[in-house]
C-alpha positions as CSV (number, residue, x, y, z in Angstrom):
1,M,10.6,-15.2,-1.1
2,D,7.6,-17.1,-2.5
3,W,6.8,-20.2,-4.5
4,R,4.9,-20.3,-7.9
5,N,3.8,-23.9,-7.3
6,P,3.9,-24.4,-3.5
7,Y,1.9,-27.6,-3.7
8,V,4.9,-29.3,-5.2
9,L,6.7,-28.8,-1.9
10,T,4.5,-31.6,-0.5
11,L,6.7,-34.0,-2.5
12,L,9.5,-33.1,0.0
13,I,7.6,-34.8,2.7
14,I,7.2,-38.0,0.6
15,F,10.9,-37.7,-0.4
16,F,12.1,-37.6,3.3
17,I,9.8,-40.4,4.4
18,I,11.2,-42.6,1.6
19,W,14.7,-41.6,2.4
20,I,14.3,-42.4,6.1
21,V,12.7,-45.8,5.3
22,W,15.5,-46.6,2.9
23,F,18.2,-45.5,5.4
24,I,16.8,-47.7,8.2
25,R,16.4,-50.7,5.9
26,S,20.0,-50.2,4.5
27,R,21.5,-50.1,8.0
28,K,19.5,-53.2,9.0
29,M,20.7,-55.1,6.0
30,Q,24.3,-54.3,6.7
31,K,23.9,-55.3,10.3
32,N,22.5,-58.7,9.5
33,N,25.0,-59.3,6.7
34,L,22.3,-59.9,4.2
35,L,24.4,-58.8,1.3
36,D,26.3,-61.5,-0.5
37,G,30.0,-60.8,-0.2
38,R,30.7,-62.4,-3.6
39,L,28.4,-59.9,-5.3
40,T,29.8,-56.9,-3.4
41,K,33.5,-57.7,-3.2
42,N,34.3,-55.4,-6.2
43,I,32.0,-52.6,-5.0
44,S,33.5,-49.7,-3.1
45,P,31.2,-48.8,-0.2
46,K,32.5,-45.3,-0.1
47,K,31.9,-44.6,-3.8
48,Q,28.5,-46.2,-3.6
49,M,27.7,-43.9,-0.7
50,W,28.7,-40.8,-2.7
51,K,26.8,-42.0,-5.7
52,R,23.6,-42.2,-3.6
53,R,24.3,-38.8,-2.1
54,F,24.6,-37.1,-5.5
55,R,21.4,-38.8,-6.7
56,T,19.6,-37.7,-3.6
57,F,20.7,-34.1,-3.9
58,S,19.7,-34.2,-7.6
59,L,16.2,-35.3,-6.8
60,L,16.0,-32.8,-3.9
61,F,17.0,-29.8,-6.1
62,L,14.6,-31.0,-8.9
63,I,11.7,-30.9,-6.5
64,L,12.6,-27.4,-5.3
65,A,13.0,-26.2,-9.0
66,A,9.6,-27.6,-9.9
67,A,8.1,-25.7,-7.0
68,G,9.2,-22.5,-8.8
69,P,11.0,-20.3,-6.2
70,L,10.3,-16.6,-6.6
71,I,12.8,-14.3,-5.1
72,G,12.6,-10.5,-5.1
73,T,15.5,-8.2,-5.6
74,R,16.7,-5.6,-3.0
75,V,14.6,-2.7,-1.8
76,K,16.0,0.3,-3.6
77,P,15.7,3.7,-2.1
78,V,14.5,6.2,-4.6
79,E,14.5,10.0,-4.1
80,R,11.5,11.9,-5.3
81,K,10.8,15.6,-5.5
82,G,7.5,16.7,-4.0
83,I,5.5,18.1,-1.2
84,D,3.3,16.8,1.6
85,L,-0.3,17.4,0.7
86,V,-3.2,16.8,3.2
87,F,-6.9,17.0,2.1
88,A,-9.4,17.7,4.9
89,V,-12.7,16.7,3.6
90,D,-16.0,17.9,5.1
91,V,-18.4,14.9,5.5
92,S,-21.2,16.7,7.3
93,V,-24.8,16.1,6.0
94,S,-24.8,19.6,4.4
95,M,-22.3,18.1,1.8
96,N,-25.3,16.0,0.5
97,A,-26.9,19.2,-0.8
98,E,-27.6,19.1,-4.5
99,D,-27.0,22.7,-5.5
100,I,-23.7,21.3,-6.9
101,K,-24.4,18.2,-9.1
102,P,-24.6,15.4,-8.3
103,T,-23.9,16.5,-4.7
104,R,-21.4,18.8,-3.0
105,L,-19.4,15.8,-1.7
106,E,-19.3,13.9,-4.9
107,K,-18.2,17.0,-6.8
108,A,-15.5,17.6,-4.2
109,K,-14.3,14.0,-4.4
110,F,-14.1,14.2,-8.2
111,E,-12.0,17.4,-8.1
112,I,-9.6,15.9,-5.4
113,S,-9.3,12.7,-7.6
114,Q,-8.2,14.9,-10.5
115,V,-5.5,16.5,-8.4
116,I,-4.2,13.1,-7.1
117,Q,-4.2,11.7,-10.5
118,R,-1.7,14.3,-11.7
119,L,0.6,14.4,-8.7
120,K,4.2,13.4,-9.3
121,G,6.4,12.5,-6.3
122,D,4.2,14.2,-3.7
123,R,2.8,12.5,-0.7
124,V,-0.9,12.7,0.0
125,G,-3.1,12.2,3.1
126,I,-6.8,12.5,3.9
127,I,-8.6,13.8,7.0
128,V,-12.4,13.6,7.3
129,F,-14.4,15.8,9.6
130,A,-17.8,16.9,10.6
131,G,-18.6,17.5,14.3
132,S,-15.1,15.9,15.0
133,A,-12.1,15.2,12.8
134,H,-10.4,11.9,12.2
135,Y,-7.4,10.5,10.3
136,F,-8.5,8.6,7.2
137,L,-5.4,8.1,5.2
138,P,-1.8,8.8,6.5
139,L,0.6,10.5,4.1
140,T,1.5,8.1,1.3
141,S,2.9,8.2,-2.3
142,D,0.6,5.3,-3.3
143,Y,-1.9,7.3,-5.4
144,E,-4.0,4.2,-6.2
145,A,-4.6,3.6,-2.5
146,A,-5.4,7.3,-2.1
147,R,-8.1,7.2,-4.8
148,L,-9.6,4.0,-3.2
149,F,-9.8,5.7,0.2
150,L,-11.3,8.9,-1.5
151,D,-14.0,6.8,-3.2
152,A,-15.0,5.4,0.2
153,I,-15.7,8.8,1.8
154,E,-19.4,9.2,2.8
155,T,-21.4,11.6,4.9
156,S,-22.4,8.8,7.2
157,M,-18.8,8.2,8.3
158,I,-18.9,10.4,11.4
159,K,-21.9,10.2,13.8
160,T,-21.1,13.6,15.4
161,Q,-22.6,16.0,13.0
162,G,-21.9,19.7,12.5
163,T,-19.0,21.4,10.8
164,V,-16.1,22.3,13.2
165,L,-13.4,23.8,11.0
166,S,-11.1,24.3,14.0
167,S,-11.0,20.6,14.8
168,A,-10.4,19.8,11.2
169,L,-7.4,22.2,11.0
170,K,-5.9,20.9,14.3
171,T,-6.1,17.2,13.2
172,S,-4.8,18.0,9.7
173,I,-1.8,20.0,11.0
174,A,-0.9,17.1,13.3
175,A,-0.9,14.8,10.2
176,F,2.3,16.4,9.0
177,T,5.0,14.3,10.5
178,D,8.0,15.9,8.8
179,E,9.8,18.5,11.0
180,S,10.8,20.6,7.9
181,E,9.4,24.1,7.9
182,K,8.6,24.0,4.2
183,F,6.7,22.0,1.7
184,K,3.5,21.3,3.7
185,V,0.2,22.0,2.1
186,L,-3.3,21.7,3.7
187,V,-6.4,21.8,1.5
188,L,-9.6,22.4,3.4
189,V,-12.6,21.2,1.3
190,T,-15.9,22.2,2.8
191,D,-19.1,24.3,2.3
192,G,-17.8,26.6,5.1
193,E,-20.6,26.2,7.6
194,D,-18.4,26.7,10.6
195,H,-20.0,26.0,14.0
196,E,-17.1,27.3,15.9
197,G,-15.0,30.4,15.4
198,A,-11.4,29.6,16.3
199,S,-10.3,28.5,12.8
200,I,-8.7,31.8,11.8
201,A,-6.3,31.9,14.8
202,I,-5.4,28.2,14.2
203,A,-4.6,29.0,10.5
204,E,-2.3,31.9,11.5
205,K,-0.5,29.7,14.0
206,A,-0.1,26.9,11.4
207,T,1.7,29.3,8.9
208,K,4.5,29.8,11.5
209,T,5.3,26.0,11.2
210,G,5.6,26.3,7.4
211,I,2.1,25.0,6.5
212,V,0.3,26.6,3.6
213,I,-3.5,26.4,3.9
214,N,-5.7,26.5,0.8
215,T,-9.5,26.4,1.0
216,I,-11.9,24.9,-1.5
217,G,-15.5,26.1,-1.1
218,V,-18.1,23.6,-2.5
219,G,-21.6,25.1,-2.9
220,S,-23.6,28.0,-4.2
221,T,-24.6,31.3,-2.7
222,I,-28.3,30.5,-3.4
223,G,-28.0,27.4,-1.3
224,S,-30.0,24.1,-1.1
225,L,-32.0,22.0,1.2
226,I,-30.2,19.1,3.0
227,P,-31.6,15.7,1.9
228,I,-31.7,12.9,4.4
229,E,-31.4,9.5,2.8
230,R,-32.7,6.1,4.0
231,N,-32.0,2.9,2.1
232,G,-30.4,4.9,-0.7
233,Q,-33.5,7.1,-1.2
234,I,-34.2,10.7,-0.1
235,A,-36.7,10.3,2.7
236,E,-37.0,13.9,3.8
237,Y,-35.1,17.1,4.2
238,K,-33.4,18.3,7.3
239,K,-35.3,20.6,9.6
240,D,-34.4,22.8,12.5
241,K,-35.8,22.5,16.0
242,R,-38.9,24.6,15.0
243,G,-39.6,22.2,12.2
244,Q,-38.5,24.6,9.5
245,L,-36.6,23.4,6.5
246,I,-32.9,24.2,6.6
247,T,-31.2,25.8,3.6
248,T,-27.4,25.4,3.5
249,V,-25.4,28.1,1.8
250,L,-21.7,28.3,0.9
251,N,-19.9,30.4,3.5
252,E,-17.4,31.9,1.2
253,S,-16.2,34.7,3.6
254,I,-14.9,32.3,6.3
255,L,-13.0,30.2,3.8
256,R,-11.4,33.3,2.2
257,E,-10.3,34.5,5.7
258,I,-8.8,31.0,6.5
259,A,-6.9,31.0,3.2
260,D,-5.6,34.5,3.8
261,A,-4.5,33.6,7.3
262,G,-2.9,30.4,6.0
263,E,-1.1,32.3,3.2
264,G,-2.9,30.1,0.6
265,I,-5.6,30.6,-1.9
266,F,-9.3,30.2,-2.0
267,I,-10.9,28.2,-4.7
268,R,-14.6,28.0,-5.4
269,I,-16.2,24.9,-7.0
270,D,-19.7,25.1,-8.5
271,N,-21.5,23.6,-11.5
272,T,-19.5,25.7,-14.0
273,T,-16.0,25.9,-12.4
274,H,-13.4,23.4,-11.5
275,G,-10.8,23.8,-8.7
276,S,-8.3,21.1,-9.7
277,E,-6.4,23.1,-12.3
278,E,-6.0,26.1,-10.0
279,L,-4.9,24.0,-7.1
280,L,-2.4,22.1,-9.3
281,A,-1.0,25.3,-10.6
282,A,-0.4,26.5,-7.0
283,I,1.3,23.2,-6.1
284,D,3.5,23.3,-9.2
285,N,4.7,26.7,-8.3
286,M,5.9,25.6,-4.9
287,E,9.5,24.6,-4.3
288,K,9.8,20.8,-4.0
289,K,11.7,18.9,-1.4
290,T,13.5,15.5,-1.7
291,I,11.3,12.7,-0.4
292,S,13.0,9.4,0.1
293,S,10.9,6.3,-0.5
294,N,11.6,2.6,-1.1
295,I,10.6,0.6,-4.1
296,Y,10.2,-3.2,-4.0
297,S,10.8,-5.0,-7.3
298,E,8.6,-7.8,-8.3
299,Y,9.4,-11.4,-7.6
300,E,11.5,-13.1,-10.3
301,D,11.7,-16.8,-11.1
302,R,14.9,-18.4,-9.7
303,Y,14.2,-22.1,-10.6
304,Q,16.9,-22.1,-13.2
305,V,19.7,-22.3,-10.6
306,L,18.1,-25.2,-8.8
307,A,17.4,-27.0,-12.1
308,I,21.1,-26.7,-13.1
309,L,22.2,-27.9,-9.7
310,S,19.9,-30.9,-10.0
311,L,21.3,-31.7,-13.5
312,I,24.9,-31.4,-12.3
313,F,24.4,-33.6,-9.3
314,G,22.5,-36.1,-11.4
315,I,25.3,-36.3,-14.0
316,I,28.0,-36.7,-11.3
317,G,25.9,-39.4,-9.6
318,F,25.6,-41.3,-12.9
319,L,29.3,-41.0,-13.8
320,I,30.7,-42.1,-10.4
321,S,32.0,-45.6,-10.7
322,T,31.5,-47.9,-7.7
323,N,34.2,-50.4,-8.7
324,Q,36.8,-51.2,-6.1
325,K,40.3,-50.4,-7.2
326,Q,42.3,-53.7,-7.6
327,K,45.6,-53.9,-5.8
328,K,48.5,-55.1,-7.8
329,S,49.8,-58.5,-6.7
330,S,53.5,-59.4,-6.5
331,D,53.1,-61.8,-9.4
332,D,52.2,-58.9,-11.7
333,V,55.5,-57.1,-11.0
């Protein structure tokens, strides 16, 4: 519940202060017999009390109506057909290479965004990895939030550099919370520069739990230097321990092996090809499961009920007569 004009509720404080002052003063006047009996002999104290009560309630409901109460309807469970889809995105510095324009990472983010934009009923999550892997976005069906998180991905997110695919696979597999043995898809997005060799065995183990692993290779076979930025400008290019410039090349073979072990597909992204269509086609061909989710309706104005109550109480308070019923005397019989 919320209020459209919450500042109006401050009138309630003034209302209660005035009511308390009036109540104390009224009691004091009755106690001291300040009311002239000749003026009040035809007034029914009981009717007068109810008349004041109705007027008080009328003013109270009028204030509440003016504040504009907003009340939401029930949370409705909605069943959706879809899969659980986790993107593991490489954020190592090699993803800053410009052999894919504008950079490998920006191109990867664009293709992932195209996939998310066309999902229907699926849940999506994001893992980021370099020398270590971390949860970035848990599984959600909020695609707007997913695209916001995707836009925020940068190569400076993880201080531990390198590309450890095995760590990325382990963290991504743990992101699937559903115990179902089907409908789980992992998409590994990287240039494939694996600094550790246990990824194939992990992929084979993951398939036994029903996870399908697809790999997306971002880069060229020619390769590119790795730019190092400072203050938004390319300051230099990464060098090895001997001071030689490092050329990063797409490791297509390791990504094909992971995809084969994960019973998925390998997709290559470069300046002339797009991976989103191929990945979407693979997802559409999968059997979809029923995913339950809750939808909250928007707040709706409910001042009308309070306004009507205010009007009813006001009319009743106006119509109530405070005249004392006259008892018939014996002379009238």
